[in-house]
PDB file of N, H, CA, C and O in Angstrom:
ATOM      1  N   UNK A   1     169.217 146.504 114.398  1.00  0.00           N
ATOM      2  CA  UNK A   1     169.686 145.374 113.225  1.00  0.00           C
ATOM      3  C   UNK A   1     170.814 146.412 112.430  1.00  0.00           C
ATOM      4  O   UNK A   1     170.765 147.638 112.339  1.00  0.00           O
ATOM      5  N   UNK A   2     171.954 145.359 111.835  1.00  0.00           N
ATOM      6  H   UNK A   2     171.994 144.362 111.909  1.00  0.00           H
ATOM      7  CA  UNK A   2     173.016 146.002 110.979  1.00  0.00           C
ATOM      8  C   UNK A   2     173.111 145.888 109.706  1.00  0.00           C
ATOM      9  O   UNK A   2     172.360 145.001 109.302  1.00  0.00           O
ATOM     10  N   UNK A   3     173.668 146.362 108.933  1.00  0.00           N
ATOM     11  H   UNK A   3     174.279 147.083 109.261  1.00  0.00           H
ATOM     12  CA  UNK A   3     173.348 146.829 107.916  1.00  0.00           C
ATOM     13  C   UNK A   3     173.862 145.614 107.031  1.00  0.00           C
ATOM     14  O   UNK A   3     173.816 145.921 105.839  1.00  0.00           O
ATOM     15  N   UNK A   4     174.224 144.635 107.197  1.00  0.00           N
ATOM     16  H   UNK A   4     174.262 144.386 108.165  1.00  0.00           H
ATOM     17  CA  UNK A   4     174.390 143.281 106.898  1.00  0.00           C
ATOM     18  C   UNK A   4     172.987 142.363 107.122  1.00  0.00           C
ATOM     19  O   UNK A   4     172.429 141.735 106.223  1.00  0.00           O
ATOM     20  N   UNK A   5     172.709 142.407 108.018  1.00  0.00           N
ATOM     21  H   UNK A   5     173.162 142.918 108.749  1.00  0.00           H
ATOM     22  CA  UNK A   5     171.288 142.270 108.684  1.00  0.00           C
ATOM     23  C   UNK A   5     170.568 142.461 107.314  1.00  0.00           C
ATOM     24  O   UNK A   5     170.229 141.699 106.409  1.00  0.00           O
ATOM     25  N   UNK A   6     170.483 143.742 107.533  1.00  0.00           N
ATOM     26  H   UNK A   6     170.759 144.362 108.268  1.00  0.00           H
ATOM     27  CA  UNK A   6     169.163 144.307 106.816  1.00  0.00           C
ATOM     28  C   UNK A   6     169.341 144.074 105.103  1.00  0.00           C
ATOM     29  O   UNK A   6     168.324 144.061 104.409  1.00  0.00           O
ATOM     30  N   UNK A   7     170.750 143.886 104.458  1.00  0.00           N
ATOM     31  H   UNK A   7     171.576 143.896 105.022  1.00  0.00           H
ATOM     32  CA  UNK A   7     170.874 143.147 103.181  1.00  0.00           C
ATOM     33  C   UNK A   7     170.726 141.704 103.185  1.00  0.00           C
ATOM     34  O   UNK A   7     170.294 141.323 102.098  1.00  0.00           O
ATOM     35  N   UNK A   8     170.882 140.968 103.830  1.00  0.00           N
ATOM     36  H   UNK A   8     171.233 141.278 104.714  1.00  0.00           H
ATOM     37  CA  UNK A   8     170.018 139.445 104.063  1.00  0.00           C
ATOM     38  C   UNK A   8     168.841 139.540 104.002  1.00  0.00           C
ATOM     39  O   UNK A   8     168.405 139.051 102.960  1.00  0.00           O
ATOM     40  N   UNK A   9     167.819 140.106 104.892  1.00  0.00           N
ATOM     41  H   UNK A   9     168.173 140.503 105.739  1.00  0.00           H
ATOM     42  CA  UNK A   9     166.768 140.194 104.852  1.00  0.00           C
ATOM     43  C   UNK A   9     165.768 140.588 103.377  1.00  0.00           C
ATOM     44  O   UNK A   9     164.793 139.947 102.986  1.00  0.00           O
ATOM     45  N   UNK A  10     166.376 141.852 102.735  1.00  0.00           N
ATOM     46  H   UNK A  10     167.169 142.372 103.053  1.00  0.00           H
ATOM     47  CA  UNK A  10     166.355 142.063 101.723  1.00  0.00           C
ATOM     48  C   UNK A  10     166.217 140.927 100.585  1.00  0.00           C
ATOM     49  O   UNK A  10     165.281 140.482  99.920  1.00  0.00           O
ATOM     50  N   UNK A  11     167.880 140.621 100.701  1.00  0.00           N
ATOM     51  H   UNK A  11     168.640 140.983 101.241  1.00  0.00           H
ATOM     52  CA  UNK A  11     168.019 139.437  99.831  1.00  0.00           C
ATOM     53  C   UNK A  11     166.860 138.155  99.857  1.00  0.00           C
ATOM     54  O   UNK A  11     166.257 137.938  98.805  1.00  0.00           O
ATOM     55  N   UNK A  12     166.694 137.697 100.513  1.00  0.00           N
ATOM     56  H   UNK A  12     167.183 137.873 101.367  1.00  0.00           H
ATOM     57  CA  UNK A  12     165.848 136.981 101.497  1.00  0.00           C
ATOM     58  C   UNK A  12     164.172 137.176 100.768  1.00  0.00           C
ATOM     59  O   UNK A  12     163.328 136.412 100.300  1.00  0.00           O
ATOM     60  N   UNK A  13     164.265 138.261 100.936  1.00  0.00           N
ATOM     61  H   UNK A  13     164.951 138.882 101.316  1.00  0.00           H
ATOM     62  CA  UNK A  13     162.657 138.808 100.297  1.00  0.00           C
ATOM     63  C   UNK A  13     162.381 138.871  99.004  1.00  0.00           C
ATOM     64  O   UNK A  13     161.356 138.649  98.360  1.00  0.00           O
ATOM     65  N   UNK A  14     163.539 139.234  98.699  1.00  0.00           N
ATOM     66  H   UNK A  14     164.372 139.414  99.222  1.00  0.00           H
ATOM     67  CA  UNK A  14     163.441 139.157  96.699  1.00  0.00           C
ATOM     68  C   UNK A  14     164.061 137.854  96.312  1.00  0.00           C
ATOM     69  O   UNK A  14     164.812 137.994  95.348  1.00  0.00           O
ATOM     70  N   UNK A  15     163.973 136.493  96.812  1.00  0.00           N
ATOM     71  H   UNK A  15     163.363 136.379  97.596  1.00  0.00           H
ATOM     72  CA  UNK A  15     164.126 135.545  96.618  1.00  0.00           C
ATOM     73  C   UNK A  15     162.550 134.827  96.824  1.00  0.00           C
ATOM     74  O   UNK A  15     162.091 134.071  95.968  1.00  0.00           O
ATOM     75  N   UNK A  16     161.955 135.111  97.830  1.00  0.00           N
ATOM     76  H   UNK A  16     162.327 135.725  98.525  1.00  0.00           H
ATOM     77  CA  UNK A  16     160.667 134.484  97.996  1.00  0.00           C
ATOM     78  C   UNK A  16     159.822 135.626  96.724  1.00  0.00           C
ATOM     79  O   UNK A  16     158.753 135.313  96.200  1.00  0.00           O
ATOM     80  N   UNK A  17     160.299 136.469  96.526  1.00  0.00           N
ATOM     81  H   UNK A  17     161.167 136.724  96.952  1.00  0.00           H
ATOM     82  CA  UNK A  17     159.274 137.485  95.598  1.00  0.00           C
ATOM     83  C   UNK A  17     159.570 136.600  94.163  1.00  0.00           C
ATOM     84  O   UNK A  17     158.654 136.074  93.530  1.00  0.00           O
ATOM     85  N   UNK A  18     161.211 136.516  93.706  1.00  0.00           N
ATOM     86  H   UNK A  18     161.954 136.942  94.221  1.00  0.00           H
ATOM     87  CA  UNK A  18     160.972 135.234  92.591  1.00  0.00           C
ATOM     88  C   UNK A  18     160.637 134.749  92.607  1.00  0.00           C
ATOM     89  O   UNK A  18     159.848 134.859  91.668  1.00  0.00           O
ATOM     90  N   UNK A  19     160.397 133.500  93.323  1.00  0.00           N
ATOM     91  H   UNK A  19     161.038 133.410  94.085  1.00  0.00           H
ATOM     92  CA  UNK A  19     159.335 132.156  93.482  1.00  0.00           C
ATOM     93  C   UNK A  19     158.429 132.107  93.676  1.00  0.00           C
ATOM     94  O   UNK A  19     157.861 131.097  93.260  1.00  0.00           O
ATOM     95  N   UNK A  20     157.566 133.167  94.467  1.00  0.00           N
ATOM     96  H   UNK A  20     158.027 133.988  94.805  1.00  0.00           H
ATOM     97  CA  UNK A  20     156.190 133.541  93.845  1.00  0.00           C
ATOM     98  C   UNK A  20     155.715 133.999  92.725  1.00  0.00           C
ATOM     99  O   UNK A  20     154.594 133.627  92.381  1.00  0.00           O
ATOM    100  N   UNK A  21     156.363 134.789  92.016  1.00  0.00           N
ATOM    101  H   UNK A  21     157.274 135.092  92.296  1.00  0.00           H
ATOM    102  CA  UNK A  21     156.150 135.328  90.327  1.00  0.00           C
ATOM    103  C   UNK A  21     156.673 133.731  89.897  1.00  0.00           C
ATOM    104  O   UNK A  21     155.676 133.198  89.411  1.00  0.00           O
ATOM    105  N   UNK A  22     157.163 133.314  89.889  1.00  0.00           N
ATOM    106  H   UNK A  22     157.973 133.747  90.284  1.00  0.00           H
ATOM    107  CA  UNK A  22     157.761 131.694  89.339  1.00  0.00           C
ATOM    108  C   UNK A  22     156.021 130.993  89.200  1.00  0.00           C
ATOM    109  O   UNK A  22     155.231 130.655  88.319  1.00  0.00           O
ATOM    110  N   UNK A  23     156.074 131.034  90.118  1.00  0.00           N
ATOM    111  H   UNK A  23     156.717 131.308  90.834  1.00  0.00           H
ATOM    112  CA  UNK A  23     154.475 130.133  90.819  1.00  0.00           C
ATOM    113  C   UNK A  23     153.690 130.552  90.173  1.00  0.00           C
ATOM    114  O   UNK A  23     153.096 129.768  89.432  1.00  0.00           O
ATOM    115  N   UNK A  24     153.337 131.974  90.162  1.00  0.00           N
ATOM    116  H   UNK A  24     153.820 132.611  90.763  1.00  0.00           H
ATOM    117  CA  UNK A  24     152.216 132.372  89.075  1.00  0.00           C
ATOM    118  C   UNK A  24     152.346 132.418  87.884  1.00  0.00           C
ATOM    119  O   UNK A  24     151.354 131.966  87.313  1.00  0.00           O
ATOM    120  N   UNK A  25     153.352 132.860  87.030  1.00  0.00           N
ATOM    121  H   UNK A  25     154.158 133.228  87.494  1.00  0.00           H
ATOM    122  CA  UNK A  25     153.599 132.341  85.785  1.00  0.00           C
ATOM    123  C   UNK A  25     153.301 131.139  85.423  1.00  0.00           C
ATOM    124  O   UNK A  25     152.742 131.046  84.330  1.00  0.00           O
ATOM    125  N   UNK A  26     153.598 129.714  86.288  1.00  0.00           N
ATOM    126  H   UNK A  26     154.051 129.790  87.176  1.00  0.00           H
ATOM    127  CA  UNK A  26     153.275 128.639  86.485  1.00  0.00           C
ATOM    128  C   UNK A  26     151.978 128.334  85.945  1.00  0.00           C
ATOM    129  O   UNK A  26     151.747 127.770  84.876  1.00  0.00           O
ATOM    130  N   UNK A  27     151.077 128.804  86.874  1.00  0.00           N
ATOM    131  H   UNK A  27     151.265 129.263  87.743  1.00  0.00           H
ATOM    132  CA  UNK A  27     149.759 128.626  87.021  1.00  0.00           C
ATOM    133  C   UNK A  27     148.941 129.627  85.914  1.00  0.00           C
ATOM    134  O   UNK A  27     147.804 129.359  85.525  1.00  0.00           O
ATOM    135  N   UNK A  28     149.546 130.578  85.564  1.00  0.00           N
ATOM    136  H   UNK A  28     150.469 130.796  85.880  1.00  0.00           H
ATOM    137  CA  UNK A  28     148.807 131.473  84.732  1.00  0.00           C
ATOM    138  C   UNK A  28     148.935 130.885  83.521  1.00  0.00           C
ATOM    139  O   UNK A  28     148.021 131.107  82.727  1.00  0.00           O
ATOM    140  N   UNK A  29     150.248 129.870  83.004  1.00  0.00           N
ATOM    141  H   UNK A  29     150.990 129.690  83.649  1.00  0.00           H
ATOM    142  CA  UNK A  29     150.415 129.160  81.780  1.00  0.00           C
ATOM    143  C   UNK A  29     149.281 127.769  81.671  1.00  0.00           C
ATOM    144  O   UNK A  29     148.770 127.099  80.773  1.00  0.00           O
ATOM    145  N   UNK A  30     149.265 127.820  83.050  1.00  0.00           N
ATOM    146  H   UNK A  30     149.680 128.364  83.779  1.00  0.00           H
ATOM    147  CA  UNK A  30     148.264 126.465  83.203  1.00  0.00           C
ATOM    148  C   UNK A  30     146.904 126.779  82.962  1.00  0.00           C
ATOM    149  O   UNK A  30     146.241 125.950  82.339  1.00  0.00           O
ATOM    150  N   UNK A  31     146.252 128.060  83.427  1.00  0.00           N
ATOM    151  H   UNK A  31     146.790 128.734  83.933  1.00  0.00           H
ATOM    152  CA  UNK A  31     144.974 128.170  83.462  1.00  0.00           C
ATOM    153  C   UNK A  31     144.749 128.660  81.668  1.00  0.00           C
ATOM    154  O   UNK A  31     143.716 128.499  81.017  1.00  0.00           O
ATOM    155  N   UNK A  32     145.694 129.109  81.315  1.00  0.00           N
ATOM    156  H   UNK A  32     146.532 129.240  81.844  1.00  0.00           H
ATOM    157  CA  UNK A  32     145.516 129.747  79.882  1.00  0.00           C
ATOM    158  C   UNK A  32     145.395 128.525  78.734  1.00  0.00           C
ATOM    159  O   UNK A  32     144.873 128.674  77.629  1.00  0.00           O
ATOM    160  N   UNK A  33     145.995 127.278  79.244  1.00  0.00           N
ATOM    161  H   UNK A  33     146.418 127.156  80.142  1.00  0.00           H
ATOM    162  CA  UNK A  33     146.376 125.675  78.502  1.00  0.00           C
ATOM    163  C   UNK A  33     144.597 125.279  78.553  1.00  0.00           C
ATOM    164  O   UNK A  33     143.837 125.078  77.606  1.00  0.00           O
ATOM    165  N   UNK A  34     144.353 125.266  79.850  1.00  0.00           N
ATOM    166  H   UNK A  34     144.970 125.429  80.619  1.00  0.00           H
ATOM    167  CA  UNK A  34     143.088 124.813  80.005  1.00  0.00           C
ATOM    168  C   UNK A  34     141.866 125.734  79.671  1.00  0.00           C
ATOM    169  O   UNK A  34     140.840 125.132  79.354  1.00  0.00           O
ATOM    170  N   UNK A  35     141.820 126.993  79.691  1.00  0.00           N
ATOM    171  H   UNK A  35     142.654 127.482  79.948  1.00  0.00           H
ATOM    172  CA  UNK A  35     141.127 127.826  78.686  1.00  0.00           C
ATOM    173  C   UNK A  35     140.964 127.204  77.208  1.00  0.00           C
ATOM    174  O   UNK A  35     139.836 127.035  76.745  1.00  0.00           O
ATOM    175  N   UNK A  36     141.774 126.970  76.699  1.00  0.00           N
ATOM    176  H   UNK A  36     142.691 127.108  77.075  1.00  0.00           H
ATOM    177  CA  UNK A  36     142.183 126.625  74.878  1.00  0.00           C
ATOM    178  C   UNK A  36     141.389 125.509  75.162  1.00  0.00           C
ATOM    179  O   UNK A  36     140.499 125.474  74.312  1.00  0.00           O
ATOM    180  N   UNK A  37     141.308 124.800  75.765  1.00  0.00           N
ATOM    181  H   UNK A  37     142.031 124.829  76.456  1.00  0.00           H
ATOM    182  CA  UNK A  37     140.682 123.219  75.726  1.00  0.00           C
ATOM    183  C   UNK A  37     139.427 123.302  75.438  1.00  0.00           C
ATOM    184  O   UNK A  37     138.812 124.253  75.921  1.00  0.00           O
ATOM    185  N   UNK A  38     138.695 122.315  74.562  1.00  0.00           N
ATOM    186  H   UNK A  38     139.194 121.543  74.170  1.00  0.00           H
ATOM    187  CA  UNK A  38     136.994 122.769  74.542  1.00  0.00           C
ATOM    188  C   UNK A  38     136.470 121.819  75.825  1.00  0.00           C
ATOM    189  O   UNK A  38     136.916 120.694  76.047  1.00  0.00           O
ATOM    190  N   UNK A  39     135.478 122.461  76.596  1.00  0.00           N
ATOM    191  H   UNK A  39     135.116 123.376  76.416  1.00  0.00           H
ATOM    192  CA  UNK A  39     134.949 122.140  77.285  1.00  0.00           C
ATOM    193  C   UNK A  39     133.808 121.113  77.248  1.00  0.00           C
ATOM    194  O   UNK A  39     133.105 121.496  76.313  1.00  0.00           O
ATOM    195  N   UNK A  40     133.121 119.738  77.903  1.00  0.00           N
ATOM    196  H   UNK A  40     133.692 119.427  78.663  1.00  0.00           H
ATOM    197  CA  UNK A  40     132.829 119.040  77.350  1.00  0.00           C
ATOM    198  C   UNK A  40     131.365 119.872  78.019  1.00  0.00           C
ATOM    199  O   UNK A  40     131.094 120.504  79.040  1.00  0.00           O
ATOM    200  N   UNK A  41     130.631 119.423  76.726  1.00  0.00           N
ATOM    201  H   UNK A  41     130.850 118.909  75.897  1.00  0.00           H
ATOM    202  CA  UNK A  41     129.094 120.107  77.186  1.00  0.00           C
ATOM    203  C   UNK A  41     128.031 119.400  78.464  1.00  0.00           C
ATOM    204  O   UNK A  41     128.360 118.338  78.993  1.00  0.00           O
ATOM    205  N   UNK A  42     127.298 119.816  78.693  1.00  0.00           N
ATOM    206  H   UNK A  42     127.031 120.679  78.264  1.00  0.00           H
ATOM    207  CA  UNK A  42     126.699 119.596  80.343  1.00  0.00           C
ATOM    208  C   UNK A  42     125.663 118.212  79.581  1.00  0.00           C
ATOM    209  O   UNK A  42     125.089 118.078  78.500  1.00  0.00           O
ATOM    210  N   UNK A  43     125.793 117.535  80.566  1.00  0.00           N
ATOM    211  H   UNK A  43     126.259 117.644  81.444  1.00  0.00           H
ATOM    212  CA  UNK A  43     125.304 116.228  80.183  1.00  0.00           C
ATOM    213  C   UNK A  43     123.554 116.043  80.299  1.00  0.00           C
ATOM    214  O   UNK A  43     122.976 116.847  81.030  1.00  0.00           O
ATOM    215  N   UNK A  44     123.131 115.502  79.928  1.00  0.00           N
ATOM    216  H   UNK A  44     123.601 114.849  79.333  1.00  0.00           H
ATOM    217  CA  UNK A  44     121.243 115.269  79.789  1.00  0.00           C
ATOM    218  C   UNK A  44     120.958 115.195  81.052  1.00  0.00           C
ATOM    219  O   UNK A  44     120.031 115.743  81.647  1.00  0.00           O
ATOM    220  N   UNK A  45     121.965 114.340  81.552  1.00  0.00           N
ATOM    221  H   UNK A  45     122.719 113.895  81.068  1.00  0.00           H
ATOM    222  CA  UNK A  45     121.189 113.815  83.188  1.00  0.00           C
ATOM    223  C   UNK A  45     121.209 115.470  84.232  1.00  0.00           C
ATOM    224  O   UNK A  45     120.379 115.976  84.986  1.00  0.00           O
ATOM    225  N   UNK A  46     122.224 115.773  83.899  1.00  0.00           N
ATOM    226  H   UNK A  46     122.899 115.361  83.287  1.00  0.00           H
ATOM    227  CA  UNK A  46     122.168 117.258  84.757  1.00  0.00           C
ATOM    228  C   UNK A  46     121.493 118.297  84.852  1.00  0.00           C
ATOM    229  O   UNK A  46     121.722 119.202  85.654  1.00  0.00           O
ATOM    230  N   UNK A  47     120.466 118.262  83.926  1.00  0.00           N
ATOM    231  H   UNK A  47     120.280 117.527  83.274  1.00  0.00           H
ATOM    232  CA  UNK A  47     119.688 119.764  83.363  1.00  0.00           C
ATOM    233  C   UNK A  47     118.490 118.927  83.889  1.00  0.00           C
ATOM    234  O   UNK A  47     118.196 117.755  83.656  1.00  0.00           O
ATOM    235  N   UNK A  48     117.890 119.851  84.657  1.00  0.00           N
ATOM    236  H   UNK A  48     118.130 120.803  84.846  1.00  0.00           H
ATOM    237  CA  UNK A  48     116.437 119.928  85.285  1.00  0.00           C
ATOM    238  C   UNK A  48     115.426 120.561  84.466  1.00  0.00           C
ATOM    239  O   UNK A  48     115.674 121.658  83.966  1.00  0.00           O
ATOM    240  N   UNK A  49     114.278 119.973  84.270  1.00  0.00           N
ATOM    241  H   UNK A  49     114.076 119.083  84.677  1.00  0.00           H
ATOM    242  CA  UNK A  49     113.618 120.667  83.684  1.00  0.00           C
ATOM    243  C   UNK A  49     112.129 121.655  84.488  1.00  0.00           C
ATOM    244  O   UNK A  49     111.337 121.062  85.222  1.00  0.00           O
ATOM    245  N   UNK A  50     112.062 122.344  84.348  1.00  0.00           N
ATOM    246  H   UNK A  50     112.705 122.825  83.752  1.00  0.00           H
ATOM    247  CA  UNK A  50     111.463 123.808  85.399  1.00  0.00           C
ATOM    248  C   UNK A  50     109.400 123.749  84.253  1.00  0.00           C
ATOM    249  O   UNK A  50     109.243 123.937  83.047  1.00  0.00           O
ATOM    250  N   UNK A  51     108.777 123.568  84.859  1.00  0.00           N
ATOM    251  H   UNK A  51     108.904 123.416  85.839  1.00  0.00           H
ATOM    252  CA  UNK A  51     107.736 123.307  84.344  1.00  0.00           C
ATOM    253  C   UNK A  51     106.916 124.836  83.917  1.00  0.00           C
ATOM    254  O   UNK A  51     107.097 125.894  84.519  1.00  0.00           O
ATOM    255  N   UNK A  52     106.324 124.713  83.160  1.00  0.00           N
ATOM    256  H   UNK A  52     106.177 123.854  82.671  1.00  0.00           H
ATOM    257  CA  UNK A  52     105.805 126.518  83.038  1.00  0.00           C
ATOM    258  C   UNK A  52     104.349 126.701  83.432  1.00  0.00           C
ATOM    259  O   UNK A  52     103.720 127.747  83.271  1.00  0.00           O
ATOM    260  N   UNK A  53     103.779 125.350  84.073  1.00  0.00           N
ATOM    261  H   UNK A  53     104.290 124.500  84.204  1.00  0.00           H
ATOM    262  CA  UNK A  53     102.380 125.346  84.885  1.00  0.00           C
ATOM    263  C   UNK A  53     102.724 126.270  85.992  1.00  0.00           C
ATOM    264  O   UNK A  53     103.864 126.262  86.456  1.00  0.00           O
ATOM    265  N   UNK A  54     101.601 127.243  86.543  1.00  0.00           N
ATOM    266  H   UNK A  54     100.674 127.249  86.166  1.00  0.00           H
ATOM    267  CA  UNK A  54     101.714 127.815  87.969  1.00  0.00           C
ATOM    268  C   UNK A  54     101.540 126.612  89.388  1.00  0.00           C
ATOM    269  O   UNK A  54     100.642 125.780  89.521  1.00  0.00           O
ATOM    270  N   UNK A  55     102.450 126.812  90.112  1.00  0.00           N
ATOM    271  H   UNK A  55     103.179 127.487  90.005  1.00  0.00           H
ATOM    272  CA  UNK A  55     102.564 126.180  91.035  1.00  0.00           C
ATOM    273  C   UNK A  55     101.125 126.357  91.969  1.00  0.00           C
ATOM    274  O   UNK A  55     100.393 127.344  91.891  1.00  0.00           O
ATOM    275  N   UNK A  56     100.898 125.214  92.840  1.00  0.00           N
ATOM    276  H   UNK A  56     101.492 124.412  92.904  1.00  0.00           H
ATOM    277  CA  UNK A  56      99.459 125.443  93.603  1.00  0.00           C
ATOM    278  C   UNK A  56      99.894 126.194  95.021  1.00  0.00           C
ATOM    279  O   UNK A  56     100.855 126.084  95.784  1.00  0.00           O
ATOM    280  N   UNK A  57      98.825 126.925  94.989  1.00  0.00           N
ATOM    281  H   UNK A  57      98.045 127.014  94.370  1.00  0.00           H
ATOM    282  CA  UNK A  57      98.712 128.190  95.574  1.00  0.00           C
ATOM    283  C   UNK A  57      98.685 127.437  97.002  1.00  0.00           C
ATOM    284  O   UNK A  57      98.843 128.239  97.923  1.00  0.00           O
ATOM    285  N   UNK A  58      98.501 125.900  97.480  1.00  0.00           N
ATOM    286  H   UNK A  58      98.372 125.248  96.732  1.00  0.00           H
ATOM    287  CA  UNK A  58      98.258 125.270  98.833  1.00  0.00           C
ATOM    288  C   UNK A  58      99.832 125.894  99.428  1.00  0.00           C
ATOM    289  O   UNK A  58     100.066 126.426 100.514  1.00  0.00           O
ATOM    290  N   UNK A  59     100.743 125.615  98.316  1.00  0.00           N
ATOM    291  H   UNK A  59     100.553 125.183  97.434  1.00  0.00           H
ATOM    292  CA  UNK A  59     102.237 125.619  98.739  1.00  0.00           C
ATOM    293  C   UNK A  59     102.783 126.564  99.554  1.00  0.00           C
ATOM    294  O   UNK A  59     103.835 126.350 100.156  1.00  0.00           O
ATOM    295  N   UNK A  60     101.792 128.240  99.691  1.00  0.00           N
ATOM    296  H   UNK A  60     100.937 128.414  99.203  1.00  0.00           H
ATOM    297  CA  UNK A  60     102.061 129.308 100.004  1.00  0.00           C
ATOM    298  C   UNK A  60     101.450 129.629 101.188  1.00  0.00           C
ATOM    299  O   UNK A  60     101.672 130.695 101.762  1.00  0.00           O
ATOM    300  N   UNK A  61     100.441 128.507 101.738  1.00  0.00           N
ATOM    301  H   UNK A  61     100.261 127.641 101.271  1.00  0.00           H
ATOM    302  CA  UNK A  61      99.878 128.369 102.531  1.00  0.00           C
ATOM    303  C   UNK A  61     100.439 128.948 103.864  1.00  0.00           C
ATOM    304  O   UNK A  61     101.038 127.980 104.334  1.00  0.00           O
ATOM    305  N   UNK A  62     100.572 129.909 104.675  1.00  0.00           N
ATOM    306  H   UNK A  62     100.086 130.695 104.293  1.00  0.00           H
ATOM    307  CA  UNK A  62     100.722 129.884 105.792  1.00  0.00           C
ATOM    308  C   UNK A  62     102.469 130.561 105.763  1.00  0.00           C
ATOM    309  O   UNK A  62     103.133 130.480 106.797  1.00  0.00           O
ATOM    310  N   UNK A  63     102.844 130.961 104.974  1.00  0.00           N
ATOM    311  H   UNK A  63     102.305 131.027 104.134  1.00  0.00           H
ATOM    312  CA  UNK A  63     104.036 131.188 104.134  1.00  0.00           C
ATOM    313  C   UNK A  63     104.395 132.687 104.707  1.00  0.00           C
ATOM    314  O   UNK A  63     103.469 132.907 105.487  1.00  0.00           O
ATOM    315  N   UNK A  64     105.308 133.883 104.721  1.00  0.00           N
ATOM    316  H   UNK A  64     106.061 133.704 104.088  1.00  0.00           H
ATOM    317  CA  UNK A  64     105.721 134.895 105.144  1.00  0.00           C
ATOM    318  C   UNK A  64     106.425 135.161 103.884  1.00  0.00           C
ATOM    319  O   UNK A  64     107.077 134.458 103.113  1.00  0.00           O
ATOM    320  N   UNK A  65     105.989 136.763 103.929  1.00  0.00           N
ATOM    321  H   UNK A  65     105.459 137.334 104.555  1.00  0.00           H
ATOM    322  CA  UNK A  65     106.790 137.298 102.722  1.00  0.00           C
ATOM    323  C   UNK A  65     107.874 137.661 102.989  1.00  0.00           C
ATOM    324  O   UNK A  65     107.746 138.708 103.623  1.00  0.00           O
ATOM    325  N   UNK A  66     109.374 137.294 102.827  1.00  0.00           N
ATOM    326  H   UNK A  66     109.478 136.443 102.312  1.00  0.00           H
ATOM    327  CA  UNK A  66     110.621 137.515 103.269  1.00  0.00           C
ATOM    328  C   UNK A  66     110.940 139.300 103.407  1.00  0.00           C
ATOM    329  O   UNK A  66     111.401 139.825 102.394  1.00  0.00           O
ATOM    330  N   UNK A  67     110.771 139.919 104.255  1.00  0.00           N
ATOM    331  H   UNK A  67     110.396 139.493 105.078  1.00  0.00           H
ATOM    332  CA  UNK A  67     111.427 141.409 104.297  1.00  0.00           C
ATOM    333  C   UNK A  67     110.125 142.359 104.533  1.00  0.00           C
ATOM    334  O   UNK A  67     110.011 143.498 104.986  1.00  0.00           O
ATOM    335  N   UNK A  68     109.104 141.317 103.986  1.00  0.00           N
ATOM    336  H   UNK A  68     109.197 140.392 103.618  1.00  0.00           H
ATOM    337  CA  UNK A  68     107.996 142.322 103.629  1.00  0.00           C
ATOM    338  C   UNK A  68     107.321 142.075 105.302  1.00  0.00           C
ATOM    339  O   UNK A  68     106.777 143.107 105.692  1.00  0.00           O
ATOM    340  N   UNK A  69     107.279 141.213 106.067  1.00  0.00           N
ATOM    341  H   UNK A  69     107.722 140.374 105.750  1.00  0.00           H
ATOM    342  CA  UNK A  69     106.315 141.016 107.248  1.00  0.00           C
ATOM    343  C   UNK A  69     105.071 139.622 106.686  1.00  0.00           C
ATOM    344  O   UNK A  69     104.750 139.027 105.657  1.00  0.00           O
ATOM    345  N   UNK A  70     104.761 139.663 108.004  1.00  0.00           N
ATOM    346  H   UNK A  70     105.022 140.146 108.839  1.00  0.00           H
ATOM    347  CA  UNK A  70     103.252 138.369 107.736  1.00  0.00           C
ATOM    348  C   UNK A  70     102.109 139.381 106.749  1.00  0.00           C
ATOM    349  O   UNK A  70     101.734 140.550 106.835  1.00  0.00           O
ATOM    350  N   UNK A  71     101.834 138.333 105.882  1.00  0.00           N
ATOM    351  H   UNK A  71     102.138 137.383 105.812  1.00  0.00           H
ATOM    352  CA  UNK A  71     100.994 138.891 104.922  1.00  0.00           C
ATOM    353  C   UNK A  71      99.621 139.159 105.648  1.00  0.00           C
ATOM    354  O   UNK A  71      99.375 138.682 106.755  1.00  0.00           O
ATOM    355  N   UNK A  72      98.721 139.980 104.926  1.00  0.00           N
ATOM    356  H   UNK A  72      98.921 140.368 104.027  1.00  0.00           H
ATOM    357  CA  UNK A  72      97.264 140.889 105.521  1.00  0.00           C
ATOM    358  C   UNK A  72      97.516 141.302 106.699  1.00  0.00           C
ATOM    359  O   UNK A  72      96.666 141.229 107.587  1.00  0.00           O
ATOM    360  N   UNK A  73      98.953 141.897 106.934  1.00  0.00           N
ATOM    361  H   UNK A  73      99.644 141.956 106.213  1.00  0.00           H
ATOM    362  CA  UNK A  73      99.266 143.035 107.781  1.00  0.00           C
ATOM    363  C   UNK A  73     100.124 144.199 107.279  1.00  0.00           C
ATOM    364  O   UNK A  73     100.924 144.165 106.344  1.00  0.00           O
ATOM    365  N   UNK A  74      99.810 145.254 108.082  1.00  0.00           N
ATOM    366  H   UNK A  74      99.161 145.281 108.841  1.00  0.00           H
ATOM    367  CA  UNK A  74     101.075 146.097 107.463  1.00  0.00           C
ATOM    368  C   UNK A  74     102.156 146.311 107.710  1.00  0.00           C
ATOM    369  O   UNK A  74     102.204 146.814 108.832  1.00  0.00           O
ATOM    370  N   UNK A  75     103.321 146.189 107.182  1.00  0.00           N
ATOM    371  H   UNK A  75     103.282 145.781 106.270  1.00  0.00           H
ATOM    372  CA  UNK A  75     104.707 146.460 107.559  1.00  0.00           C
ATOM    373  C   UNK A  75     104.931 147.470 108.356  1.00  0.00           C
ATOM    374  O   UNK A  75     104.331 148.543 108.282  1.00  0.00           O
ATOM    375  N   UNK A  76     106.187 147.077 109.520  1.00  0.00           N
ATOM    376  H   UNK A  76     106.674 146.206 109.581  1.00  0.00           H
ATOM    377  CA  UNK A  76     106.118 148.692 110.487  1.00  0.00           C
ATOM    378  C   UNK A  76     106.683 149.049 109.797  1.00  0.00           C
ATOM    379  O   UNK A  76     107.051 150.223 109.848  1.00  0.00           O
TER     380      UNK A  76
END
């Protein structure tokens, strides 16, 4: 490459860098603007109530303890 080609490549890279930094600044400004707005609270329909009562033990029949192996056997 000649010196002129190197200078042209550096200018092109600098232009790309300036453009990218400009886009980042715009995105950061939008992000800050969105964070300053109050966020709507979750709707009641989106909430799921989990009961405090214990689950039926029949749900766990024939299940393996993940990572521990099969029930009533020693782990390897």
